C-alpha positions, 0 to 999 in steps of 0.5 A: 428377611427381618425388618432391619435387613429390609430397611438396610437394603432400601438405604443401600439401594437409594445410595447406589441410585443417587451416586449413579445420578450424581456421576451422570450429572457430572458427566453431563456438566463437563463440556466436551473437549474441542480439537483446535485445528493447527495453524499452518506455518510457513514451512507447511503452507504452499498456496503460491497462486493465492499468494500472487493474487493477494499480492496483486490485490495488496499492491492496488490497495497500497497504491490507492492509499499512496495517491490519497496521501502523497504530495509533490512539494518545494517545486521552484517556479521561474516565470512559466517554468517549474523545476525540481521538487520532492515527492513524499508519500506513505510506504506501501508495505503495511497495506500489502502485508495486511491484504496478504495476511487476510488471504491466509498468506504467512507473515514471512511470505507476505513480507517477502513480497511487500518489503521489496515492492515498498522499497522499490516504490520509495526509491522510484518516488524519491527520484522524481523531479519536475524537469523544467515544465511549462506549468504556469502560463499566467506567470510569464507576465503576471499583472500584480506584485504577487501571483496567488496560488495557481494550479499547474497545467496537468501532465502525465506522471511520466513527465516527472522522469525519475528512475523506474529501474527498481520497479522493473520486472527483473528488479522486482524478481531479484529483490523478492527472491532474495527476500524469500530465501530458500522458499523462492527455489520452489517451482510454484514459488518461482512461477508466482514471483515471476508472474507477479513481477511481470504483471506489476511491470506491465501495469506500472508502465500504463500507470505512468501515462494514465495518472496525471500530476495536478493541483501543484499550487504555485505562487510567488513574487513579481519584482518587476511589477511597478505601475504606473511608471514601471512595467504593468506585469512581470514574471514570477521569480523564485516562486514555490509550488506544493501539491495538495493531497490527492493531486496524483489523479488516476488509478492503478490499472485493473486486470488486463 
């Protein structure tokens, strides 16, 4: 082999080594492909026991929020007696749905539980009225021209009456099944719906007697107060009462 051939062979050998090194470097620089696990959708998801548990937890959180913000307002006061009024509070749906979503429940299924419960709770709450309760003993004969804001005598939430039928076990079962549609026909789905609704109704019954209606601040004028020659005290007439937030005192019952 002559001198030229030796030089040519050395150049070719260097080029081949460099190309192999570049290809190797390029291979090392290329990030490995990552397989992304598919997100389970409503059609493939079937963990109904977890759904029931998440719905129960969501209800507890939603009702706690409702109690912090809900108020009873526009109560009419005549002497010792309070009547009427309207209960206003936030919807439960968003809190229930968020809790269920965090537990991995598909959005459509979470809504199928949350919307019926929220709607039924709103219907019940809007039906509540004060049915002529003796809330303001001091207002029978108040010694002054105007009775200042005074809290009501605390009483159980059940004393407000209202229509609890939307929150009955039967009512909730029917509403949730309708909301879930075809999925509600699955055996495990039916068990979850029935178990959730039965449990909710039992807790709600305890809730009505354990939660107290407090801090409905009532006040009003005393038109017959006219000392020194007239009456030195008189009943409050056409007074008004409004609850401060947090006046529904108590908690949604825990696990039985």
